[in-house]
C-alpha positions in Angstrom: 136.7 18.2 60.7 133.6 16.0 61.0 131.3 14.2 58.6 127.6 14.1 59.6 125.6 11.4 57.9 121.8 11.9 57.7 119.4 9.2 56.5 115.6 9.2 56.0 113.1 7.1 54.1 111.2 8.4 51.1 108.0 9.2 53.0 110.0 11.2 55.7 111.7 13.2 52.9 108.4 14.0 51.2 107.0 15.2 54.5 110.0 17.1 55.9 112.6 17.6 53.2 111.8 21.2 52.6 111.9 22.0 56.3 115.1 20.0 56.7 116.8 22.0 53.9 115.7 25.2 55.5 117.1 24.1 58.8 120.5 23.3 57.3 120.8 27.0 56.3 121.2 27.9 60.0 124.5 26.0 60.2 127.9 26.3 58.6 127.8 23.0 56.7 129.0 21.8 53.3 127.0 19.1 51.5 129.7 16.6 50.5 127.4 13.8 49.3 123.7 13.0 48.6 122.2 9.8 47.3 118.6 8.7 46.6 118.5 5.0 46.8 116.1 2.9 44.6 113.8 2.3 47.6 113.5 6.1 48.1 115.9 6.3 51.1 118.0 9.5 51.2 121.5 9.5 52.4 123.3 12.8 52.8 126.7 13.7 54.1 127.7 17.2 55.5 131.1 18.4 56.5 131.4 20.5 59.6 134.3 21.9 61.7 133.0 22.5 65.2 132.1 19.4 67.3 129.7 21.3 69.5 127.8 22.5 66.4 127.8 18.9 65.1 126.0 17.8 68.2 123.4 20.5 67.9 123.0 19.9 64.2 122.3 16.2 64.8 119.8 17.0 67.5 117.9 19.3 65.1 118.1 16.7 62.3 116.6 14.0 64.4 113.7 16.1 65.4 112.2 15.4 61.9 110.2 12.2 62.0 112.0 9.4 60.2 115.4 11.1 60.1 118.5 9.5 61.7 122.0 10.9 62.1 125.5 10.0 63.1 129.0 11.5 62.7 132.6 10.5 62.2 135.9 12.2 62.0 137.2 13.2 58.6 
């Protein structure tokens, strides 16, 4: 089991948030946490099972300008 952490600033979310959400529908992910910080930064956590899918998901997430991603074992 893996946790994928996605971060972006407020401007990046305004520009690409809808496309990001649509992209997540292509994966078997479970949203396990989402925060909007006072400065507009978004921090989201997704649970995934397959490490090869995690790597592809991260690649797709970081294609959006201003989005960063990392992962850790659960």
